[in-house]
N, C-alpha and C positions, 0 to 999 in steps of 0.2 A: 621531422619526425613523421612519421609513415600515416597515410592514410589509414581512418580505422575502418575496419571492415566488422561490420555491425555483428554479423556469427561467430567473430572470432575474440571481439572487444567487448559487446554488449550486453547480447542476447542470446543464451543456448537453449536448443531447444533438440538436439541429437540423442537420439534415442543409446547411441551408444555409451553417453556419457547420463543419462536422467534414469537410465534403467539399471544402473549399475549399482547396488547396495552399497559396495564401499565410497563411491562418490555420494551418492545422494538418494534419500529415500523417506517417503512419509516418517514411517519408523525413525530413521535417522537423524530427521529433523526434531522429531518429537523428544528423542533422548538427549536431543542437543541441548533444548530448549528447558527440558525440566529440570529441578534440582537431584531428583533421583538417577537421574541419568538412564531412565528408563521413557517415563512419557506416560504411562497407562492412569495412573491415577490422576495427571494432571487433566488428561484428556475427558476421563469421564467427569470429574466437576464442571469442567468448561463446556461439554455438551451437554448436559444437564442446564446448567445457565441459563440457555437458551431458553427455555421454557419458562424461566422465572424472573426473566427481568421484567419490571413493572410496566414499564415504554412499550414493549412487544414482548410476545411469546408463541415460540416458535417448538413443537411438539415433534418434530421429526430426529432433529439432533438427539434427544435422548432417548428416544423408541429406536435409534441405530444403537446406543448403548444398551440398551436390554438385549438386544439382538446377541451384540456380543458376550453379555452376559451369559446367555443361554449357551453362547457354543464354547465358551474359554473356561468359565466360570465366574465367581463372584472376587475375586482379588486381582484389580487392576492391574497388580505390579507383577503377576506373572500371565500376562496377557503377551500373546506373540503378535504385536503391532505389526509387522511384515506381512502378515496375511489379509490385513484390513483394506476393504477397497480403495486405495488412494493413489493416485497417478502424479508424479512432479509433472507438470505441466512446461517448466522453462525455468532458468535461472539468468536473473536481471541485475546489469550493474548501473546502480543509480548516480553516479557523478553529478549529475545537474542538480541532489538534493542539497549539495555541499553549502555548509554555512560558513563562510569566510571571514567571520568576525572571529576575535582574539581567543574565544571560548568554543570556537568552531569545530568541524567536524567533515567527514569527506563524501557525506551522502549516505547511500544505503547499499545493501547487498539483499535481494528479494528472491525468494522459493515460491514461486506458486504452484498450487496442488489443485487436484479436481478429483470430487468423487466420484466414483465409477460403479459405485451399488444401485440396483436396479429402482431404490425409491428415494435417496439421500442425493437427489441430484434435480437440477442443477444446484451444485454447492462448490466453491470454490473459495481456497484459502490462500492467503499471502504471509510469509513469515518474514519478518523483516529483520534484518541486521543491522547496526551500526556500523560506520569505516572510521573508524577514529582518526586523527590528526598522526600522520607518523614522522620518521627524522626524513628532511627532504620535502616536508610540506609546506613548512614554512619559511620565508625567504625576506631578510632586514626587515624584521618584525611583522609583518603581512603574511596571512593565511594564503597561501596559494592552493594548496591541494597537488601542486605538481608532480610530486614523487609517485603518490596513489593513483594518480592520471596516469601518468607515463607507463605506470607499470601493466595497466589493463590497454593501454594503447598499444605498447609493445607487442602484444599477443598477436597483434594484425600481421607480425613478419614473420609469423611461424605457422605451421601446417602439417598436419599428419602424426604421427606418435610424439613429435617434440613439440604440438600445439597440446595434446590432451596433458600429455604429462605436467606442464606448465600450468594448466587450467585446475585439473587435482589438486595440484599445491594452492593455487590461488585461490580454489573452492573451500577447501580446508581453512583457510587463514581465514575467509569471511563468514564463515559458519560455526561460532564459537558459543558458548553459555554466556561468557562476559560482554559480549556485543549483541545481543539478543536486545531487540527493541519491543515490536508487539507484533502483533498480529492480525490481518483484514480479513475481513468475510463477506463472500456477495453471493447470495443463494436465492433461489427460487421452489423452495420445499414448500412453500404455502405463499399462495397470491397476495400481495405482490412480490417484486423483486426487493431484496433488503441488502442495504449494506450497514456494516456494523466492525467495529475495531475492539480490540482487546487486549489490554494493559497487565503487567503483573500486581495485583493488589493481596492486601492480607485475608488469609482465610478466616472468615468468620467463628468455623468449626475449630479454629486451630487444629487442624490435622495436617494438614500440610503448611511447607514454608510460605508457598504463595499459589494461590490463582489465578483465573484470568478475569476480568471486570472489565464490563461494556462503557466506557466513559463518552462524551460528547466527540463527535466524527472530528477530525482538524479538518479544518478551512470549511466545514461545512454548515453552511447558515440556517437555523429551523424556518424555513420558509413561511409553514401553516403556523408555528408559535407564534412568527413575528409579523404575521401580517394580521393578527387578533388585534385590536385595540386594546390600550391601557398602558401602565407605567412604561413596561419593557420595551415596547414597542416604541415609545416616546425617546426613550433612554436609546434607543439603538438607530434612530433617524438622526438623533443629535452626534452621536458619534460618527455615522457615514458623514454628514455634514464637514466634521471637523477632520476627515481622512477621506474625501471625495477622490481626490488626485493620484493618492496611492492605491487607495481601491480600484479606480478604474484602470491603473498600469499593472495591477495585480502584484502589488509588493507589500501589501499589509496584511497583516495577519488577522484573523478574524476572533476575537478573543471568546472564550469556552462560554461565558454567559449569553451567549448569541448562538450558539452551536447547538445541532440537533445530536442525542444518543445516537439513532439511528437514522435511515433515510428510505424511504419506499416509494419506490416507482411502479404503476401499472401500465403493462406492455401494451403498446397500441393507443394510451390516452396520455396527453400531453400534461407534464406538470402542471401546479398553478405557478402563477411567476412570482415573485418576489416584489411586494408591493412598495413604493417607495413613495407615495401621494402623503405630502405635507412637508417633502424635502424642499428646501429654497428653489423658485422656478428658474432662477438663473444657472444655477449650479446643473439641472437637469439640461437644461440647454446646452451648457458648455460641453457638457460628459454625456451624449445621447446615449453612449452604451454602458453608463456606469451599473445599473440594474444586471445586465448580463453578465459584467465582467465579476461581479460579487457571488454570482448564483457559480459563474464556470470555475472558479477553483475550489468547488465541493465535489465530492464521490459523484452524485448524481447526473449533474451536467456533463462531466469529464467522459462516463463510463457509458452514457447514453447518445453521445456525440454523431455517432453512426447507427444508433439502434441496434448496436450489438448488444450492449450490457455488458458483455465480458471480453474484457482485450485480449486474452490469453486463452482459447479454448480447449475444451479436454482431449482434441486431437493434435493439439500442439502447434497448432495455427494459429495467427491473430488476426485483430480486425484491422479494417485499413484505416483506422484513427491508431491505431499502434504502430501500424506500419510509418506513418507519419512521426509519428514521434521519436522513432528509433531512428530516422535519418538526421531527424533536428536533434538528439543526444550525441549521435557521431560528431557532428561538428561540435558542440559543445565540449566533447571530451578532448579533440583535438586541441582546441584552445586550451583547456586547461594544462594539456601536456606540454604546451609550449610555455608554459609558464605566466599567461593572462590570467585575469582574473574575472571572466563573466561571471554575471548574477543572474538566474533562470527566474522567470516569475513565478507565481505561484499558479499552480494549474496548468496547461499545456504549454509546451515547450514549443511547436512549430509555431511559425510566423502567424499565419493567419487562421485561426481553431475556428470552428463552426460555434457560432455564440449560442447560448438557449434562447429559444422562443420566447 
């Protein structure tokens, strides 16, 4: 197997690809995600929803849509989304997120986008697409994702025009409506920074086949809510006690009932740590990093590990934390392409990530 070259098999920021609207663009991805093949109506409903979620209200996305209406008219289905101020900042293959269970998948393909509008920024979006199991991804009854991993790894053997043509085909296969999973946003349009995820949900008005709704964040414990005394905290501590070893190893999924619908971080001010007061003293002594590892799997701790907040920046450079992650993902991809079954922990893949204070 070839050694994986990050910029050929894992992360792409080359303007020759990312600035080609036939390959990828904000308009192209919105059209792919939206059921009408355009995306204007979905975008309008989504950005207005930022201002109406009960747990947090952000007005600027809705105000941005008002500016689009003023410029392009009241019918979102007639908007030219290619003129909107959004820039694709990277394409990302996430084989390390593969689920190797019998009904699993081969991770995700991600498109990162940043707003270049003078007002709507910093505002970053991740479009997530599932990589399903394909023929050759299962051997002797076990899911390995070997075929999918090998396809990405083999790109490292190519360069020039041959590489670009293969990449265009791989990207087209990865970004389809059927594979769309969800969106993530991280933005600072209003202090503090905020992270959210957005999934397909029924439209309460009945006007659209679906809208984007803001559910609890994957793996993000609700630190503030769980620190408050009460039955929910008691239940959480009992659950942590029962799953302490798996949580410390970052191998245990956080149930939705303990997660937050969004997480906010004030730049320059440390977040209050999760309190595990009341947990068995022996467990805390045996697992001194338990609290930090429970927090590390969530968006807030992972994104602020190097105080950068955004791992892929608007200028298409990446944070020091993300550079380390990409190196770890290259090693992981090589193992998968050899037919091995490495299982990544939740949170960072690098061996010694910085733990939250």
